[in-house]
N, C-alpha and C positions, 0 to 999 in steps of 0.2 A: 601350643604345639610347636615343637622345634623342627625346622626343615633340615634335611640332610645337607652335609657340606657340598655335595655335588650329586646331581641326578645319576641314577644307574646308567651305565653305558657311555657316559661322557668322560672323555679323557683329555683334560685341558693341557697335558704336558706339551710344551712347545717343541721340544727336541726329542730325538730318538736315541736309544742306547744300543750299543753292540752287544750288551749282555742282558737281554730281556729275562725277567724272572718267571714269565709264564707265556703261554701261547697268546694270551691277550696282549701282553706287552710287545710280543713279536709282531702281531698284527698292527698294533698302533705304530710301531717303527716303520712299517711299510706306508701306512696311509698318512703319516705326518711328515714324510720326507719326499720332496719332489723327485729327486733322483731315483729313489727306491720305488716310485710308482711304476717303474718298468718291471719290478719284481712282483711275483705272486707272493702271498703269505706263506705258502708251502711250495716246496719243490722236490721232485723225486730224487732219490739218492743216485740212481743210475745216471741221470743226466748231468750230475756234477762230477762225474769221473774225469780225471785229468787226461786219460788216454782216449776218451771218446771225442771230445771237441778240441782238445789241446788248447782250449780257451783262446782260439785264434781270433774270434770276434772281439773279445775283450782286449786282447793285445793290439788289434787294429785300432780300436777306439782310444786306447792309451797313446798310441803313436800319433793319432790325429790331435789329441789333446796336447801332446808334446810339440807338435808342429805349430799349434796356435801360440803356446807359451813362448817358444823360441822365436817365433816370427814377430811377436809384438816389439821386442827391442830392436829388431832389424828394421822395422818400419820407421823408427826415428833416425836411423843411420844411413839407410839406403836412399839414393837420389835417382829416380827413374828418368834419367836424361842420357842420351847417347854420348854427350861430352863428359858427363860426370859419373855415370853409373860404374864404370870400371874402377875409377879412383876411389869412389865411396866403398866399394867392396874391398879394395886394397887397404883402405884405412881400417875397415872392420877386421881384416886379417892381421895387420901389423901395428896398428896404433891403439885401437880401442881395447880397454881392459876386458879380458875374457871374450873379446870379439871373435877370435879364431875358434874358441870352443863353442860359442853360441851358434856360429855358422855351421860348424861341423855337426852339432846336435840336429840342427834343422835339416841338413842334407842327409845325414844317416837315417833320421826318422822318416824322411820322404821316401828314400829307397826301401827302407824296411816296410813302410806301409804298402808299397806296390807289391812286395813279396808276400806279406801276410794276407792281403786281400785275395791274391790268387790262391794261396794255400787254403784260406777259409772257403773260397768257392769250391775248390777241389774236395775239401772235406765234406761239404754239404752234398756234392755230387756222389761221392763214393758211398755215403751212407743213405742216399736217396731221401734226404731230409726235405726235399722240395715237394714231396708228395704228402697229401693229407692222410691223417690217421683215422681215429674213430671219434675225435672231438667234433662238436657241433660248430658249424659256420667257419670251419678252417679254410684259410686261403693261402696256404703255403706256396702254391705255384706263383702267386702274384708277389709274394715276398722274395722269391727267387728272382723274378724279373727286376724288382727293386735292387737286388744285390748285383745283377749284371750291369744295371745303369750306374751304380756306385763304383763298380770296377772301372768303367769307361771314364767316369768323372775323376777318379783317382789318377788314372794314366794322364789325363789332360791336365790335371792339377800339377803333376810333377813335370809335365812337358812345358807348361807355361813358366814354371820357375827355372827351367833349364836355361832360358835366354837371359835372365836378369843380370848375371855377372858381366855380360857383354864382353866376353873374351872370345878368342878364336874357336875354342872348343864349343861354346854355347852357340855362337853365331852360325857355324857351319852345320852343327847338329840340327838346329832348327831349320836351316835351309834345306837339308836333306829331307827332314820330316814333312815340311810343307810342300816340297816338290812332289812327294808321293801322293799327297792329297790332291794335287792338281791333275792326277791321272783319271779322276772321275769323269766319265764321258759327258760331254756337253757343258756341264756346270763346274768341272774341275778348276779351270782358271779363275772362275768367279768365286769359288769357295776359298781358294788360296788368297785371292785379293781381299776377300772379306776377313779372312783370318789374320792377315798381316797388315791390313789397313793400307794397301797400295800394291804396287808391283815389285817393290824391293823391301828388304828387311831393314828398317830404319826407325826413326823416332816414333812414328805412328804404331809400328809393331811393338816396340818396347812398352809404350803406354797401354796398348790393348792387353798384352800379356800380363803386365803388372796389375792392372785393375781386375782382370779375370782371376789372377793368382791370389790376390789378397782379399777379394770380396766375393765375387759371384760364385766361383767354384767352391770355396770353403762353405759358403752359405748353402749352396745346393747339397753338398755332402752332409752338412749338419742337419738339414731338414729331412733328408732321406734317411739318415741314420736314426733320428728320433722316431720316424714312422716305422722304420724297420724293427726297432726294438719293441715299439708298442704292438706291432703285428705279431712278433714272436710271443708276446704274452697273451694276446687274444687267441693265438693258435694253440695255446696250452703248453707253451715252453718248447724245449727241444724235442725233436721227433723221437728221441730215445724213450721219452716218457710214454708215448703212445704204444711203442713196441712192448714196453713192460706191461702196460695195461692189457694189451691183446693177449700176451702170454699168461697173465693172471686169470683173465676171464675164461680162458680155454681149459683151465684145470678144474676138476670136480671139487666141490666144497663139501666138507663133512658136516653133517647136521649136528647141532649142539643140543643134545637131548635134555639137558638140565635147564635150558633157557625157557622161562615162562613169561607169559604176559597176563595182565589183568585189564579189565575194562571197567573203570570206575569202581573197582573193588568188588564187582558183582560177578562177572564172568572170569573164570580162571582156567588155565590149561597150558599144555605144552605148545610152543610156537610151531608153526609149519616150517618147512625147510627154508633156511635163510641163505641166499646165495649172493646177495649184493656185496660188492667190494668197493673200495675207494682207494685211489692211489695216495690219498692223504692219510692213510693209515700209518700208525707210528712205525711199522716195520719197513715201509717203502718210501717214506718221505720225511723231510726235516723242515724246520723253519728256515725261511729265506734269510732271516736275521736271527742268529749271526752266521749260519753256515755258508749260504751263498754270498753274502756281503763280504765275509772274510776272504773267501777264495778270489772273488773279483778284485778285492783290494790287493791281495798278494800278486795277482797277475799284472795289475796296473803298476804298482810300485816296483815290481821286479823288472818290467819293461822299461820304465823310466830310468832305473838304476843301470841296467845293461847298456842302454843307448848312451847315457851320460858318461859312463866309464869308457865305452868303446870310442866315443868322440874325442877323448883325450889323445888317443893313439892314431886315429884315422884323420889324415889331412884332407882338406877340401881342395881340389885342383883349381888353379887360376893361371891360365896361360897368358899369352900376349893379348893386348887389346884387339877387339874385333876389327878386321880389315876386309872389306868386301873385294879388294883387289888381289889379295893373296889367299889362294885356296890351299888348305892343308891336304896332303896326299898320303893316305886316303882320308876323305871326309866321311865321318860316320854319324849315324843317328844315335839318339840316346839308347842305352843298352837294352831297354825293354821294347824298342822298336827295331833292333838289329835283325831279328829273325825275318821281319818284313822286308828289310833292305836286302837280305840275302835271297829271299824268294824273288824279289824284283830282278836281281842280277841273274838268277838261275832260269827265270822264265822269259828273259829277253833273248829272243832267237832271231837271227838274221837269215833269211832265205832269199839270197840274191838281192833284189831291190825291195823285197817285202820284209818288214820287221814286225814280229809279234811283240806287242807292247807289254813288257813285264811289269811296268808300274801299274797298269790296269789290273793285271792278274794278281800280283802280290800285294798291291796297295788297296785294292777295292774289292775284287771278287772273293778272294779267300778270306780276308777278315770279315767281309759282310756275311759270307756263308757261316763262318764260325759263330759270330754274334747271333745270327738268326737261329741257328740250331740250338745254341745255349738258351736263348729266350723261349723257344717253343718246346724244349725238351720235356718239361713237366707234363705236357699234354700228349707227348709222343710215347713216353715211357709207360709200358703196360705191365710192369712187374707188380706182383701182389702187394697189398698194403701191409701184409704181415712182415715183410722184410724192410719196411721203412724204419730208419734209425739203426740199421745193422751195417757194419763195415763189410764190404766185399761179399755180399750174399751170392750164393750160386745162381739165383734167378736173374741177377744183373751182371753175370760174369762177362758176357760179350760186350755190352756197352761200356763196362769198366775198362776192359782191355783196349777198346777203341780210344777211350778218353786218355788212358795212360800213353798209348802210342802217339797221340797228338801232342801231349805234353812233352814226351821225350823228344819228338821231332822239333818242337819249338825250342827246347833247351839246346839241342844239337846245333840248330841253325844259329842260335844266339852265340854259342861258343865259336862257331866258325867265323861269324862276323866280327866277334870281339878279338879273337886271338890269331886266326889263320888268314886274315885278309890284309894285304899290304898295299903298296903303291898301285894306283889305278885299279884297286879292288881285285888284284890278282891273288891267287891262292898260294900260300907258303906253308910248308910244314913247320912245326915248332922248332926243329933243329936247323932250319934254313935261315940264313940272314937276308935281310932286305937289301937290294942293291943300293949302293951309295949314289949311283947316277941312274935316273929313271931310264928304263929300257925303251921307252917310246915317248913321243911328244904329242 
């Protein structure tokens, strides 16, 4: 008796194909590949729409990958020393082959990641994708919390990298940013001292920011990203799939009169009404391989191509070496914290001998409220589950308008801080020129 070459159900193929010949091959492609373990074997057609998610999550992941790839060569060239850091960055810019382009790729990808993380969070909010649908054991609200934490880590990751060139722009931007943190009541000065490793921004600060930037923060983002993706799969994919399933189950199903069943060939007859549906039906779903894998690949390679080409034309700034004795006028925080700096200015009010501390309001109270509201919103949102996964539904109109108003306000304050603030942080219209001699001392 000869044995079969392989037992039924065993697929010893070590690699996977982008062109599976059957559903079985597509399933094997998922289970035999580590990266594709994040994918289900089937995915709904609606959730793969380019205009639903704009693939912002995939683009963000591609930017994070690009940051790691471009950061690796910089690790060999950068020296985290206050005496040598500036010169090593200057060597990268002007001496090392492709050094200027590699640094530009790293910088553009970092800023791009901040933008896409915010846009991805806004997309999830506007579609109500933080709410559970009809799947079992869904925990989308906790995945939203993970997303908020990843946003904060991304901002801090970019902020720690801001100091590394050790030029005037970086030094004073970090000085402004850490001074805002010191406005926390009672513990603010201690928090700032813990952050910068002393009372002044010097060697200890550079080492702390460097270690946080190259290891701890990327590791934190990577671990949370892996869990975030795993959670998306456990929750049944994008919320759009739940919406499609709710819409399908609410429609009446026509009886199939010709369908018959037999029981061991003895009992025969017409089946009772069959109403069960599955999103894995051929008309509503496709195989993750190749359909989902191909689109993810397009989004990833497209992102890498756009950033790589843009970095050829976008120069990375490098000002004079950092000097704690010369303060640029005005000294500005990184662009993603400029709206906070503007609020700090606008809420600092002098009433005789009494001063309202704007740093406390703009640097602690308002950001704390916004982060707290973002974190708790999945439990506060009472909109019906039927609108989960739908862009701008009527049931969520008020909260969407409030969210848009906050986003527009942040953008407006960022623009004012970036373009309309001059010496001593005084307001200037775009057509006004800054005074050549400071108006006050």
